C-alpha positions as a Markdown table, in Angstrom:
| # | Residue | x | y | z |
|---|---|---|---|---|
| 1 | Met | 1.9 | 94.4 | 133.4 |
| 2 | Pro | 1.8 | 97.3 | 130.9 |
| 3 | Lys | 0.6 | 100.7 | 132.1 |
| 4 | Met | -0.2 | 104.2 | 130.8 |
| 5 | Ile | 1.4 | 107.2 | 132.5 |
| 6 | Val | -0.7 | 110.4 | 131.9 |
| 7 | Ser | 0.9 | 113.8 | 132.1 |
| 8 | Ile | 0.3 | 117.4 | 131.2 |
| 9 | Asp | 3.0 | 120.0 | 130.8 |
| 10 | Gly | 5.5 | 117.5 | 132.1 |
| 11 | Val | 3.6 | 116.7 | 135.3 |
| 12 | Val | 2.4 | 113.2 | 135.8 |
| 13 | Ile | -1.2 | 113.2 | 137.1 |
| 14 | Lys | -2.1 | 109.5 | 137.0 |
| 15 | Glu | -0.9 | 106.0 | 136.1 |
| 16 | Val | -3.3 | 103.3 | 134.9 |
| 17 | Gln | -2.4 | 99.6 | 134.8 |
| 18 | Leu | -3.7 | 97.8 | 131.7 |
| 19 | Thr | -5.4 | 94.9 | 133.3 |
| 20 | Lys | -8.2 | 94.5 | 130.7 |
| 21 | Asp | -8.2 | 93.5 | 127.0 |
| 22 | Arg | -10.0 | 96.7 | 126.2 |
| 23 | Thr | -9.2 | 100.1 | 127.9 |
| 24 | Thr | -11.2 | 103.2 | 126.9 |
| 25 | Leu | -9.9 | 106.8 | 127.0 |
| 26 | Gly | -12.2 | 109.9 | 127.0 |
| 27 | Arg | -13.8 | 112.7 | 128.9 |
| 28 | Arg | -16.9 | 110.8 | 130.1 |
| 29 | Pro | -16.7 | 109.4 | 133.6 |
| 30 | Tyr | -17.4 | 105.8 | 132.5 |
| 31 | Asn | -14.1 | 105.6 | 130.6 |
| 32 | Asp | -11.2 | 103.5 | 132.0 |
| 33 | Ile | -8.9 | 106.5 | 131.6 |
| 34 | Val | -10.8 | 109.7 | 132.2 |
| 35 | Ile | -9.3 | 112.9 | 130.9 |
| 36 | Asp | -11.6 | 115.8 | 131.9 |
| 37 | Asn | -10.8 | 118.3 | 129.3 |
| 38 | Leu | -12.9 | 119.9 | 126.5 |
| 39 | Ala | -10.2 | 119.0 | 123.9 |
| 40 | Val | -10.9 | 115.4 | 124.7 |
| 41 | Ser | -14.0 | 113.7 | 123.2 |
| 42 | Gly | -16.4 | 111.8 | 125.4 |
| 43 | Glu | -15.2 | 108.5 | 123.9 |
| 44 | His | -11.9 | 109.5 | 122.4 |
| 45 | Ala | -9.9 | 106.3 | 121.8 |
| 46 | Val | -9.6 | 102.7 | 122.8 |
| 47 | Leu | -6.6 | 100.6 | 123.6 |
| 48 | Gln | -7.1 | 96.9 | 122.8 |
| 49 | Met | -5.1 | 93.7 | 123.3 |
| 50 | Glu | -4.6 | 91.9 | 120.0 |
| 51 | Gly | -2.6 | 88.8 | 120.4 |
| 52 | Asp | 0.6 | 89.8 | 122.1 |
| 53 | Arg | 0.4 | 93.5 | 121.3 |
| 54 | Phe | -1.6 | 96.5 | 122.3 |
| 55 | Val | -3.2 | 98.6 | 119.7 |
| 56 | Ile | -4.6 | 102.2 | 120.0 |
| 57 | Glu | -7.6 | 103.2 | 117.9 |
| 58 | Asp | -9.1 | 106.6 | 117.5 |
| 59 | Leu | -12.9 | 106.6 | 117.9 |
| 60 | Asn | -13.6 | 109.3 | 115.4 |
| 61 | Ser | -12.7 | 111.9 | 118.0 |
| 62 | Thr | -13.0 | 115.7 | 117.3 |
| 63 | Asn | -9.3 | 116.6 | 117.7 |
| 64 | Gly | -7.7 | 113.3 | 116.8 |
| 65 | Thr | -5.2 | 110.9 | 118.5 |
| 66 | Tyr | -1.5 | 111.2 | 118.0 |
| 67 | Val | 1.3 | 108.7 | 118.6 |
| 68 | Asn | 4.8 | 110.1 | 118.7 |
| 69 | Gly | 3.6 | 113.3 | 117.0 |
| 70 | Gln | 1.8 | 111.6 | 114.1 |
| 71 | Thr | -2.0 | 111.4 | 113.8 |
| 72 | Val | -3.2 | 107.8 | 113.8 |
| 73 | Lys | -6.5 | 106.0 | 113.2 |
| 74 | Lys | -5.2 | 102.6 | 114.5 |
| 75 | Gln | -1.7 | 101.7 | 115.4 |
| 76 | Ala | 0.2 | 99.1 | 117.5 |
| 77 | Leu | 2.2 | 100.4 | 120.4 |
| 78 | Ser | 5.8 | 99.8 | 121.4 |
| 79 | Asn | 7.3 | 100.4 | 124.8 |
| 80 | Gly | 7.9 | 104.1 | 125.3 |
| 81 | Asp | 5.4 | 105.3 | 122.7 |
| 82 | Thr | 3.7 | 108.6 | 123.6 |
| 83 | Ile | 0.0 | 109.1 | 122.8 |
| 84 | Glu | -1.1 | 112.7 | 122.6 |
| 85 | Ile | -4.7 | 113.7 | 123.2 |
| 86 | Gly | -5.2 | 117.4 | 123.4 |
| 87 | Lys | -2.6 | 118.8 | 125.8 |
| 88 | Tyr | -2.2 | 115.5 | 127.5 |
| 89 | Lys | 0.5 | 113.0 | 126.9 |
| 90 | Ile | 0.1 | 109.3 | 127.7 |
| 91 | Lys | 3.2 | 107.2 | 127.8 |
| 92 | Phe | 2.9 | 103.4 | 127.1 |
| 93 | Val | 5.2 | 101.5 | 129.4 |
| 94 | Leu | 5.8 | 97.7 | 129.3 |
| 95 | Asp | 6.3 | 95.9 | 132.6 |
| 96 | Gly | 9.9 | 95.8 | 133.7 |
| 97 | Ala | 11.0 | 98.7 | 131.6 |
| 98 | Ala | 14.1 | 100.4 | 132.9 |
| 99 | Gly | 13.3 | 103.4 | 135.2 |
| 100 | Gln | 9.7 | 102.5 | 135.7 |
| 101 | Arg | 9.8 | 100.3 | 138.8 |
| 102 | Glu | 8.0 | 101.5 | 141.8 |
| 103 | Lys | 8.7 | 101.4 | 145.5 |
| 104 | Thr | 5.8 | 101.6 | 147.9 |
| 105 | Thr | 5.9 | 102.5 | 151.6 |
| 106 | Val | 2.9 | 102.1 | 153.9 |
| 107 | Ile | 2.5 | 105.2 | 156.1 |
| 108 | Asn | -0.9 | 104.6 | 157.6 |
| 109 | Ala | -3.6 | 102.0 | 157.6 |
| 110 | Gly | -4.8 | 101.8 | 154.0 |
| 111 | Thr | -2.6 | 104.7 | 153.0 |
| 112 | Val | 0.5 | 104.4 | 150.8 |
| 113 | Val | 3.3 | 106.4 | 149.3 |
| 114 | Ala | 4.6 | 105.2 | 146.0 |
| 115 | Ser | 7.6 | 106.7 | 144.3 |
| 116 | Glu | 8.5 | 106.4 | 140.6 |
| 117 | Asp | 12.1 | 106.2 | 139.8 |
| 118 | Gly | 13.5 | 109.2 | 137.9 |
| 119 | Ser | 16.4 | 111.5 | 137.5 |
| 120 | Ala | 17.3 | 113.9 | 140.2 |
| 121 | Asn | 17.3 | 117.7 | 139.6 |
| 122 | Ala | 18.7 | 120.8 | 141.3 |
| 123 | Leu | 15.7 | 121.6 | 143.5 |
| 124 | Gly | 16.2 | 121.3 | 147.2 |
| 125 | Ser | 14.9 | 118.4 | 149.2 |
| 126 | Ala | 11.4 | 118.2 | 150.7 |
| 127 | Val | 9.4 | 115.8 | 152.9 |
| 128 | Ile | 5.8 | 114.9 | 153.7 |
| 129 | Lys | 5.3 | 114.8 | 157.4 |
| 130 | Val | 2.3 | 112.7 | 158.7 |
| 131 | Leu | 0.2 | 114.6 | 161.2 |
| 132 | Ser | -2.6 | 112.1 | 162.0 |
| 133 | Gly | -3.1 | 108.3 | 162.4 |
| 134 | Asn | -0.7 | 105.6 | 163.5 |
| 135 | Ala | 2.2 | 107.1 | 161.6 |
| 136 | Thr | 2.0 | 110.5 | 163.2 |
| 137 | Gly | 5.3 | 112.3 | 163.1 |
| 138 | Arg | 6.8 | 110.1 | 160.4 |
| 139 | Glu | 8.6 | 112.0 | 157.6 |
| 140 | Val | 8.6 | 110.6 | 154.0 |
| 141 | Pro | 11.4 | 112.2 | 151.8 |
| 142 | Leu | 10.3 | 113.2 | 148.4 |
| 143 | Val | 13.4 | 111.9 | 146.7 |
| 144 | Lys | 11.9 | 110.7 | 143.4 |
| 145 | Val | 10.4 | 112.6 | 140.5 |
| 146 | Val | 6.9 | 111.4 | 141.2 |
| 147 | Thr | 5.4 | 110.4 | 144.5 |
| 148 | Thr | 1.8 | 109.3 | 144.8 |
| 149 | Ile | 0.0 | 109.5 | 148.2 |
| 150 | Gly | -3.4 | 108.4 | 149.4 |
| 151 | Lys | -5.7 | 105.5 | 149.5 |
| 152 | Pro | -6.5 | 103.8 | 146.1 |
| 153 | Gly | -10.2 | 104.2 | 145.2 |
| 154 | Val | -10.8 | 106.9 | 147.8 |
| 155 | Ala | -8.3 | 109.7 | 147.2 |
| 156 | Val | -4.9 | 109.6 | 145.5 |
| 157 | Ala | -2.7 | 112.6 | 144.6 |
| 158 | Ala | 0.6 | 112.9 | 142.9 |
| 159 | Ile | 3.5 | 115.1 | 144.0 |
| 160 | Thr | 5.9 | 115.9 | 141.1 |
| 161 | Lys | 9.4 | 117.3 | 141.6 |
| 162 | Gln | 10.0 | 119.9 | 138.9 |
| 163 | Pro | 13.2 | 121.8 | 138.3 |
| 164 | Asn | 12.0 | 124.8 | 140.3 |
| 165 | Ala | 9.0 | 123.6 | 142.3 |
| 166 | Tyr | 7.0 | 120.7 | 143.8 |
| 167 | Val | 3.5 | 120.5 | 142.5 |
| 168 | Val | 0.5 | 118.4 | 143.5 |
| 169 | Ala | -2.5 | 117.1 | 141.4 |
| 170 | Val | -5.3 | 114.6 | 141.8 |
| 171 | Val | -4.7 | 111.1 | 140.4 |
| 172 | Asp | -7.7 | 109.1 | 141.4 |
| 173 | Gly | -10.5 | 108.6 | 143.9 |
| 174 | Thr | -14.0 | 109.6 | 144.8 |
| 175 | His | -13.1 | 112.0 | 147.6 |
| 176 | Ala | -11.2 | 115.1 | 146.5 |
| 177 | Pro | -8.0 | 115.6 | 148.5 |
| 178 | Thr | -7.6 | 119.1 | 150.0 |
| 179 | Leu | -4.7 | 121.6 | 150.2 |
| 180 | Asn | -5.0 | 124.0 | 153.1 |
| 181 | Gly | -8.7 | 123.1 | 153.2 |
| 182 | Gln | -9.4 | 123.7 | 149.5 |
| 183 | Pro | -10.2 | 120.8 | 147.1 |
| 184 | Ile | -7.3 | 119.9 | 144.8 |
| 185 | Gly | -8.3 | 119.6 | 141.1 |
| 186 | Ser | -6.7 | 117.8 | 138.2 |
| 187 | Glu | -4.6 | 120.8 | 137.3 |
| 188 | Pro | -1.2 | 120.9 | 139.2 |
| 189 | Ile | -0.9 | 123.3 | 142.1 |
| 190 | Glu | 2.5 | 124.5 | 143.4 |
| 191 | Leu | 3.3 | 123.5 | 146.9 |
| 192 | Arg | 4.6 | 125.9 | 149.5 |
| 193 | Asn | 6.5 | 125.2 | 152.7 |
| 194 | Gly | 4.1 | 124.3 | 155.5 |
| 195 | Asp | 1.1 | 123.5 | 153.2 |
| 196 | Ile | -1.3 | 121.0 | 154.8 |
| 197 | Leu | -2.6 | 118.1 | 152.6 |
| 198 | Glu | -5.5 | 116.0 | 153.7 |
| 199 | Leu | -6.6 | 112.8 | 151.8 |
| 200 | Ala | -8.1 | 109.4 | 152.7 |
| 201 | Gly | -8.6 | 110.6 | 156.3 |
| 202 | Thr | -4.9 | 111.4 | 156.8 |
| 203 | Arg | -3.4 | 114.9 | 157.4 |
| 204 | Met | 0.1 | 115.6 | 156.1 |
| 205 | Gln | 2.4 | 118.6 | 155.9 |
| 206 | Phe | 4.7 | 119.6 | 153.0 |
| 207 | Leu | 8.0 | 120.8 | 154.3 |
| 208 | Phe | 10.7 | 122.2 | 152.0 |
| 209 | Lys | 14.3 | 122.0 | 152.9 |
| 210 | Pro | 16.4 | 124.1 | 150.5 |
């Protein structure tokens, strides 16, 4: 199934499976893909299934919609195309594309860790240690470029491995995850050794191993 991978400044913040014939993108909360940024119009663009292809159409947005660096009004998408809306980049990925398969590990009742395949970098290793629930004490290595943690529909965050740091950002959910007791927003926050994450009723600790 095709999906959209949303990122900003190289940090993946959410992934959306294209399960409908019509998927809307915009700043307003009723959109299928919500991008809460003033550069994004309330109803910015729509992705529609037309026959056996997906087509992106700009909805007369203020700042326009770009595909692979070119402004578009309406254009069919190919695997790997990058849609640009403001500072956000949204990659269109067809199911089964190389390097995009996911592995999911259950770490607590209703809580999952999903890692996206990606190239390794020079940063030292790190783990998420579970501090509460049935999986207390378990350590999950952050060996992939992007690891999502949480409970879908409640609270989901993404930890991204960058060249010089690990960062965390909210992906989805109605209950804001917290970092050391403070709510995590959509903007990426750099993680420090010993930081405490809490989401979907589960407490976890970020441990860096240089």
